[in-house]
C-alpha positions in Angstrom: 122.7 96.3 107.0 124.7 96.2 103.7 122.9 97.4 100.7 123.0 96.0 97.2 121.8 96.4 93.6 120.6 92.6 93.4 119.6 91.6 97.1 117.5 88.5 98.2 114.0 89.1 99.9 111.9 86.8 102.1 108.2 86.8 101.3 106.5 86.4 104.5 102.9 86.9 103.6 101.6 83.5 104.3 103.8 82.8 106.8 101.8 84.3 109.6 99.5 81.1 110.1 102.0 78.4 109.0 99.9 75.7 110.9 98.8 73.7 107.7 100.6 74.5 104.7 99.4 71.6 102.9 95.6 72.5 103.2 96.7 76.1 102.2 98.4 74.8 99.2 95.5 72.4 98.3 93.2 75.4 98.5 94.9 77.6 96.5 96.3 74.9 93.8 92.2 73.9 93.3 91.6 78.0 93.1 94.2 78.4 90.4 93.6 75.4 88.2 89.6 76.4 88.5 90.8 79.9 87.1 92.9 78.1 84.4 90.1 76.0 83.4 87.3 78.7 83.2 89.4 81.0 81.7 90.6 78.5 79.1 87.0 77.1 78.4 85.8 80.9 77.9 88.8 81.5 75.4 88.2 77.9 73.5 84.3 78.6 73.4 84.5 82.0 71.9 87.1 81.0 69.2 85.2 78.0 68.6 81.8 79.5 67.9 81.4 82.2 64.9 78.3 83.6 66.6 80.5 84.6 69.4 82.8 86.7 66.9 81.5 89.8 68.1 82.9 93.2 69.8 81.5 92.3 73.2 83.0 88.8 73.2 85.9 89.9 71.5 86.5 92.0 74.8 85.5 89.2 77.0 88.0 86.8 75.6 90.7 89.7 76.0 89.5 89.9 79.9 89.5 86.4 80.2 93.2 86.3 78.9 94.3 88.9 81.1 93.0 87.1 84.3 94.5 84.0 83.1 98.0 85.5 83.0 97.2 87.7 86.1 96.7 85.0 88.4 99.6 83.3 86.7 101.9 86.0 88.1 101.4 85.4 91.5 99.8 81.9 92.1 103.1 79.7 90.8 105.3 81.6 93.2 103.1 81.5 96.1 102.1 77.4 95.8 106.0 76.8 95.3 106.5 78.7 98.9 103.7 76.8 100.3 104.9 73.6 99.2 108.5 73.9 99.7 108.5 76.5 102.9 111.3 78.4 100.9 110.2 81.8 101.2 113.3 83.7 99.5 113.0 85.4 96.2 115.6 87.7 94.5 115.3 91.0 93.3 115.6 90.0 89.5 112.6 87.8 90.1 110.7 90.7 92.1 111.0 93.1 89.2 109.8 90.6 86.6 106.9 89.7 88.9 106.1 93.3 89.4 106.6 94.2 85.7 103.9 91.6 84.5 101.6 92.3 87.5 101.3 96.1 86.6 100.8 95.1 83.0 98.0 92.8 83.4 96.2 95.2 86.2 96.5 98.0 83.6 95.1 95.9 81.1 92.1 94.9 83.4 91.5 98.7 83.7 91.9 99.5 80.1 89.6 96.5 79.0 86.8 97.6 81.2 87.1 101.1 79.4 87.0 99.5 76.0 83.9 97.4 77.1 82.2 100.4 78.5 82.6 102.2 75.1 81.1 99.1 73.6 78.2 99.1 75.8 77.7 102.9 75.3 77.7 102.1 71.3 75.5 99.1 71.5 72.8 100.8 73.8 73.0 104.3 72.6 73.4 103.9 68.6 72.3 100.4 68.1 71.8 100.8 64.4 75.5 102.4 64.1 77.1 99.6 66.2 78.3 97.5 63.5 79.9 100.3 61.7 81.1 102.0 65.1 82.9 98.8 66.4 84.3 97.4 63.2 86.8 94.7 63.7 89.8 96.9 63.0 88.7 99.6 65.6 88.4 96.8 68.1 91.9 95.8 67.5 93.4 99.0 67.8 91.5 99.6 71.2 92.9 96.3 72.4 96.4 96.6 70.8 96.6 100.4 72.0 95.8 99.1 75.5 98.7 96.4 75.5 101.0 99.2 74.2 100.3 101.9 77.1 100.1 99.1 79.8 103.6 97.6 78.8 105.1 101.3 78.4 103.8 102.0 81.9 105.2 98.9 83.5 108.5 99.4 81.9 108.7 103.0 83.4 108.3 101.4 86.9 110.5 98.6 86.2 113.2 100.9 85.3 112.8 103.0 88.0 113.1 100.3 90.6 116.1 98.8 88.8 118.0 101.9 89.7 117.6 101.4 93.6 119.6 99.8 96.3 118.0 97.9 98.8 118.8 96.2 102.1 119.7 92.5 102.2 117.6 89.5 103.5 114.5 91.8 104.5 110.9 90.7 104.6 108.0 91.5 102.3 104.8 91.0 104.2 103.2 89.7 101.2 102.8 86.4 99.3 104.1 88.1 96.1 106.4 91.3 95.4 104.8 94.5 95.6 105.8 98.4 95.0 105.2 99.5 98.4 107.3 97.3 100.8 110.5 97.5 97.9 110.2 101.4 98.3 110.3 101.1 102.2 113.3 98.5 101.8 115.0 100.7 99.5 118.4 102.6 101.1 118.1 104.9 98.2 115.8 108.3 97.9 112.9 107.3 96.4 110.9 110.3 96.8 110.9 111.6 93.1 110.3 108.4 91.7 107.5 107.9 94.1 105.7 111.1 92.7 106.3 110.1 89.3 104.9 106.5 89.5 101.9 108.0 91.4 101.5 110.7 88.5 101.4 107.7 86.0 99.5 105.5 88.0 97.0 108.2 88.7 96.3 109.1 84.8 96.2 105.4 84.0 93.5 105.3 86.4 91.5 108.5 86.3 91.2 108.9 82.5 89.7 105.3 81.8 87.5 106.1 84.8 86.3 109.5 83.4 85.9 107.5 79.9 83.5 104.7 81.7 81.6 107.5 84.1 81.0 109.4 80.6 79.8 106.2 78.9 77.4 105.1 81.7 76.0 108.5 82.1 74.8 108.4 78.3 73.7 104.8 78.8 71.6 105.6 81.9 70.1 108.6 80.1 69.1 106.3 77.2 67.4 103.9 79.5 65.6 106.4 81.4 64.1 107.9 77.8 63.2 104.8 76.5 59.4 104.6 76.4 59.2 100.9 76.6 59.4 98.9 79.7 60.8 96.1 78.3 63.3 97.9 76.4 64.2 99.6 79.7 64.8 96.0 81.4 66.6 94.8 78.5 69.0 97.7 78.2 69.2 97.7 82.1 70.2 94.1 82.3 72.5 94.3 79.5 74.8 96.5 81.6 74.3 95.3 85.2 77.1 92.6 85.1 79.5 95.0 83.6 78.8 97.9 85.7 79.1 95.6 89.3 82.7 94.7 87.6 83.5 98.0 87.3 82.4 99.0 90.7 84.4 96.0 92.0 87.6 96.5 90.5 87.8 100.5 91.2 86.6 100.3 94.8 89.3 97.6 95.1 92.0 99.7 93.7 91.0 102.7 95.4 91.0 101.1 98.8 94.3 99.6 98.5 96.5 101.9 96.1 95.1 105.3 96.3 98.2 106.3 98.4 101.8 106.7 98.3 103.6 103.3 97.5 105.5 103.3 100.9 103.0 105.5 103.0 100.8 102.6 104.5 101.7 100.3 107.9 102.7 96.8 106.5 100.1 94.9 108.5 97.2 97.3 107.5 98.1 97.1 103.9 98.0 93.4 104.1 94.8 93.2 105.5 93.5 95.7 102.3 95.4 93.3 100.0 93.5 90.2 101.2 90.3 92.1 100.6 91.3 92.9 97.0 92.3 89.3 96.4 88.8 88.0 97.9 87.2 90.5 95.6 89.5 89.4 92.5 88.3 85.9 93.3 84.5 86.7 93.4 85.3 88.5 89.7 87.3 85.3 88.2 84.7 82.8 89.6 81.9 84.9 88.2 83.8 84.7 84.6 84.1 81.0 85.3 80.7 80.0 86.0 79.6 82.1 82.7 82.1 79.7 80.9 80.7 76.6 82.3 77.0 77.8 81.3 76.0 78.4 85.2 75.0 82.0 84.3 73.6 82.8 80.8 76.2 84.9 78.8 73.5 87.3 77.6 72.0 88.0 80.6 75.3 89.0 82.3 76.9 90.8 79.2 73.8 92.0 77.3 74.6 91.4 73.8 71.9 89.9 71.7 73.4 88.5 68.3 70.7 89.4 66.1 71.1 93.2 67.1 74.8 93.8 67.6 76.6 91.6 65.6 79.2 93.3 63.5 79.0 93.1 59.5 80.9 90.2 57.7 
């Protein structure tokens, strides 16, 4: 097998059950359009209503934007594969997809951290919350998150661009992923894998420690609240975000807490299918909130009279 700097690959993740591609196409198209609609409605609602121009809804709008972009990095190519049965993809397309996939995955992680910090300030320091979470600090948190995510993703892309790969090999997924590309490389990838693991570990562990610290203080504040009504309100105000954090990190740890080329392809595919299922649950939850099925103040715990920033 010849090696090349710009090979073509075959995406075989959805070809194992090719009986009804039209049915799969219709299902995934409906889910993708539902995701676009729900996140777009949420962005429009937050942008149009001045009462929602507060830190919590600002972070929520950024999460919605990231989820919208995140699904767009993989869904169109998957739909094209199902509709045309053309499963080939070039290395440049893979690299671009991986770059944006990593950016939006890292942004999900960092935005959950920013939201946890906002929850900590709102619950543990409610009187100082408008001064702590002023618009410029919120913008700095989000802008810094975008900068870090793009920088780390660029390092990953530059490392992969230096490798040579076997031609016309199968990637057992419906999108390009780091693990299969490392396995298909005919270059020595050990040093690059180690560096990638260090960067990914830092980007995962540091935000996770911030989230754990924030919730440790939140739980302590709830336990020390003498009012039963106050305890219930504070507990309800964090339940949705905490469940999202647990869902996100459990999926990440189950799928990615290993060397990118270590796992068997079929086993990794099963884990990724579970990850997709979890992600769908999270996205659908955001859409239900946008459509008014789930009250915003119950799930995200912000009362405008208590936590609104100063004008």
